[in-house]
LOBA-939286 format. One line per 3 residues: their letters; for each residue z, x, y of C-alpha. Coordinates in steps of 0.1 Angstrom, whole numbers. Each point is the difference from the previous one (the first is absolute). Layout:
BEGIN
a	Z/X/Y | ...;
# end
This chain:
BEGIN
mmf	-277/1821/-829 | 25/-11/-27 | -3/-12/-35;
rpl	7/-37/-1 | 24/-8/-28 | -7/-37/0;
tif	-25/-27/-9 | -17/-17/28 | -15/-29/-19;
all	-25/-19/21 | -14/-30/-17 | -27/-12/24;
ltl	-11/-31/-18 | -31/-15/16 | -14/-33/-8;
tas	-31/-5/21 | -25/-27/9 | -36/5/9;
vva	4/-16/35 | -1/15/35 | 24/-10/28;
qgv	19/17/27 | 24/29/-6 | -5/15/-35;
pgm	-31/-18/-14 | 11/-28/-23 | 31/-7/21;
sng	8/-13/34 | 36/4/11 | 10/-1/-36;
egs	-16/-34/-5 | -30/-10/-22 | -35/-10/6;
egs	-15/-32/-13 | -7/3/-37 | 28/24/-9;
tgr	38/3/4 | -5/33/20 | 36/6/8;
mwa	17/34/1 | 32/9/-17 | 21/32/0;
vvi	31/13/-17 | 9/34/15 | 29/20/-15;
gvs	15/33/11 | 32/14/-17 | 14/33/14;
ryk	36/-7/-8 | 14/-10/-34 | 33/-17/-8;
ylp	6/18/-32 | -15/34/7 | 17/30/17;
ted	-11/6/35 | -18/32/-10 | -24/-22/-20;
wls	-7/-23/29 | -35/2/16 | -9/5/37;
sch	-31/-19/9 | -6/-29/-24 | 13/-25/25;
kda	-23/15/27 | -30/-3/-22 | 8/-37/-8;
eav	6/-8/37 | -33/17/10 | -20/-19/-26;
akf	16/-33/10 | -7/7/37 | -37/6/-8;
lrs	-3/-32/-21 | 16/-20/29 | -26/13/24;
prg	-33/-17/8 | -18/31/-15 | 19/-4/-32;
gni	-5/-37/-4 | 28/-16/21 | 20/-10/-31;
aes	23/-29/10 | 37/8/-1 | 5/-29/-25;
rlk	-21/19/-25 | 11/36/6 | 33/11/-16;
llv	14/34/11 | 28/13/-23 | 16/33/11;
dee	30/18/-16 | 29/-24/-6 | -24/-30/1;
ata	-22/15/-27 | 21/-11/-30 | -17/-6/-34;
rni	5/-37/4 | -14/-2/35 | -31/20/-11;
rva	-6/-23/-29 | 6/-31/22 | -25/12/26;
ldr	-27/8/-26 | 6/-33/-18 | -5/-18/33;
vin	-33/17/6 | -12/-7/-36 | 9/-36/2;
gsg	-12/-6/36 | -33/20/1 | -33/-14/-12;
pgd	-37/10/-3 | -13/17/32 | 35/11/11;
tvf	8/36/8 | 33/14/-13 | 15/34/9;
vfy	30/13/-19 | 13/34/12 | 29/18/-17;
agh	15/33/12 | 28/15/-20 | 12/18/-31;
gkv	-18/-2/-33 | 14/11/-33 | -12/6/-36;
rpy	27/2/-27 | 4/-1/-38 | 6/-36/-11;
ggg	6/-9/-37 | -26/17/-21 | -23/7/29;
eaa	3/2/38 | -4/-24/30 | -9/3/37;
yll	17/-18/29 | -1/-5/37 | 35/1/15;
ayd	14/-27/22 | 30/5/24 | 24/-12/-27;
sep	-15/16/-30 | 25/18/-23 | -12/33/-14;
dll	15/-6/-35 | -12/-37/-1 | -35/2/13;
nat	-15/-25/-24 | 24/-26/13 | 2/9/37;
aip	-34/16/10 | -36/-12/-1 | -17/11/-33;
mde	-36/12/2 | -10/-25/-27 | 12/-27/24;
vhr	-23/14/27 | -28/0/-26 | 6/-37/-5;
yvd	0/-8/37 | -35/17/4 | -18/-9/-32;
ihl	15/-34/-8 | 19/-18/27 | -25/9/27;
kra	-30/-5/-22 | -15/-26/24 | -6/29/24;
aqv	-36/7/7 | 9/36/9 | 33/20/-6;
ili	6/33/17 | 29/21/-13 | 9/30/21;
tda	27/24/-13 | 14/29/20 | 21/14/-27;
cha	17/28/-19 | 26/2/-27 | 35/-1/13;
gai	15/24/-24 | 33/4/19 | 13/-34/-11;
kpi	15/3/-35 | 17/-29/-17 | 34/7/-14;
gld	1/17/-35 | -37/12/0 | -9/35/-9;
asv	-16/17/30 | -23/19/-23 | -17/-32/-12;
rtr	-35/-1/15 | -17/-33/9 | -33/-9/14;
sia	-6/-5/37 | 0/-33/18 | -37/6/7;
eyl	-8/-2/-37 | 15/-35/-2 | -16/-11/32;
qav	-35/9/-11 | 3/-26/-28 | 5/-28/26;
ger	-30/-20/10 | -22/-1/-32 | -16/-33/9;
mgv	-31/-5/21 | 3/1/38 | 26/28/3;
lnl	1/31/21 | 28/24/-11 | 6/28/25;
mac	26/26/-9 | 14/28/23 | -5/29/-24;
rrd	-10/12/-34 | 25/-4/-27 | 9/38/1;
eva	6/-1/38 | 26/-14/23 | -2/-20/32;
yed	11/16/33 | 14/-10/33 | -3/21/32;
arl	22/-1/31 | -30/8/21 | -16/-33/-12;
ggh	28/-21/15 | 21/3/-31 | -24/-21/-21;
gvl	-14/7/-34 | -33/18/2 | -20/-28/-17;
tya	17/-27/21 | -7/19/32 | -37/4/-10;
llr	-2/-36/-10 | 13/-13/33 | -23/24/19;
aln	-29/-13/-20 | 8/-36/7 | 1/8/37;
gng	-35/14/-1 | 4/37/-3 | -25/3/-28;
sst	-35/11/8 | -19/-27/-19 | 13/-32/15;
reg	-29/-24/7 | -3/-31/22 | 35/6/13;
lvr	14/-8/-35 | 22/22/-23 | -11/-7/-35;
iqd	15/10/-34 | -24/29/-4 | 8/13/35;
vle	36/2/-10 | -7/16/-33 | -22/27/15;
yvs	24/8/28 | 31/4/-22 | -20/19/-27;
yqv	-12/24/26 | 31/5/22 | 30/-1/-24;
prl	-10/32/-19 | -4/18/34 | 33/-13/13;
tnq	17/14/-31 | -19/33/-4 | -18/-14/-31;
kqh	33/-9/-17 | -6/-37/0 | -32/-18/-10;
pry	-1/-38/1 | -19/-17/-28 | -11/-36/-6;
stn	-18/-23/-24 | -22/-26/14 | -11/-32/-17;
ykd	-5/-23/30 | -32/-19/7 | -4/0/38;
efp	6/25/28 | 23/-20/22 | 17/8/33;
lan	37/9/4 | 2/3/38 | -20/-11/30;
lsk	-1/27/27 | -11/-24/27 | 35/-16/-2;
kgp	31/16/16 | 18/23/-24 | 37/9/1;
dlg	15/32/14 | 13/17/-31 | 8/33/17;
lpe	-21/20/-25 | -5/36/12 | -33/18/-3;
pps	-4/20/-33 | 13/35/3 | -30/23/6;
del	15/30/-17 | -2/-19/-33 | -35/-15/4;
asy	-31/22/2 | -19/-32/7 | 15/-4/34;
vgg	-15/19/28 | 11/-5/36 | 19/-32/-10;
aea	-32/-17/-13 | -4/-8/-37 | -29/15/-18;
tsv	-22/-22/-22 | 4/1/-37 | -30/15/-19;
fsr	0/-33/-19 | -9/-21/30 | -15/22/27;
srk	-35/-13/-4 | -11/-32/17 | -15/-12/-33;
slt	27/-16/-22 | -3/-4/-37 | 21/-16/-28;
lkv	6/16/-33 | 13/-17/-31 | 16/17/-30;
iga	3/-17/-34 | 10/8/-35 | 30/22/9;
qrl	27/6/-26 | 32/-21/5 | 24/16/24;
sel	-23/28/9 | -2/10/37 | -33/7/17;
ylv	-8/20/32 | -31/8/20 | -2/36/12;
reg	-23/12/27 | 1/32/20 | 36/7/-10;
qql	12/-34/10 | 13/-26/-25 | -2/-38/1;
tvg	19/-21/-25 | -22/-25/-18 | 28/-16/-19;
tal	18/-4/-33 | -17/-20/-27 | 24/-25/-15;
spl	-26/-10/-26 | -35/13/-10 | -12/-34/13;
ntl	12/8/35 | -27/7/27 | 13/25/25;
vvq	-17/-3/34 | -4/26/27 | -15/-13/32;
nvt	-12/16/33 | -9/34/-15 | -28/21/14;
pge	-30/11/-21 | 1/34/-16 | 11/21/-29;
ytl	34/-8/-17 | 22/10/-29 | 18/-28/-18;
vql	32/12/-16 | 18/-20/-27 | 36/9/-8;
ldn	9/-14/-34 | 35/-12/-9 | 5/31/-22;
gqq	-7/23/30 | -35/10/-9 | -29/-2/25;
rrw	-36/-9/-2 | -25/7/28 | -35/-12/9;
dfe	-22/11/28 | -25/-25/15 | -19/-8/32;
ltr	7/-34/16 | -32/-12/18 | 0/-38/-2;
nga	24/-29/7 | 17/-18/-30 | -5/28/-25;
tfd	22/-1/-31 | 14/30/-18 | 7/-7/-37;
vrs	27/24/-12 | -7/-8/-36 | -35/15/2;
gtl	5/22/30 | -30/-14/18 | -7/-15/34;
k	-19/-33/-1;
# end
């Protein structure tokens, strides 16, 4: 397993309608149902090679990740996105201009009820800029000493999610990322410390209807593993979850919570507890992302290596302690301090609840089994708060401000 010196930035922007059709509910061959636009759009970007970076700073698997995501989205299981609404940009095609043109096309063409996926895999960089600092996603033709002019600034990504796609009923932002410290613009002191890409990403999606899933905590890095087909660990777990490898799929559908539970449980095990995904949830409905009754693509994903996963016995996945009961409960968490991270702990296992982007956020955990839990809050200053409680009924709400379960 190797440290992944890159940012795999996966914006999975989902605009959903409360309709049911064939394929992924809400969509039928990428077309809408009566009463909503219901179309599916995708911009899938993977940059392994860079025009202005030395070859030692190139990446190995970003194009593979992008191609695998596009392949899934084209399949009946992933929604059968029409070729006219799916743009795959890999390496030389992934210029800053082409990325912006593809996103502009989706913003201008999509409407209420549509589903939009934007996936980016490549380098990310935070650098001093003026009196502060700025974060960027690199395109194929980004110049290290001119990032503000030639890369995609994070404040631009913020505008895409929170302003330009404001019509979206739901927005899902998935980030498999770490700070690409090896890329240093000309003339900068290597001793100057900057924040990580993850710290900028966690501020994206402050409006209602956003799920923001990040690959790791801000003090961690994202990994890739040759035994996982050369994919990033989160991307590998994401694709396996979408193909039904989670233990909590119901009615043949893979829902948001199924994906969150699977990646939160498996990624730490695949990385020997070195990488812990986190997410903030502020979406209204639990909607499906894949229909297992439809044919899925052959992505060539190997089985997880058993020597890294104590939860695998004889090739079969063990059930998480959070979902092993037939009784399924939903827990809501309110009143958390801005940018604090919350986790549920039970029997030594950890489940990410999410990151509160505002005290007004309601963080939702679904499909958890009744029992005794510890809720851990990691504050922005590194301090922790812990509460022990017993979850016995569905729809219970834990108020962090008072430390009580209601």
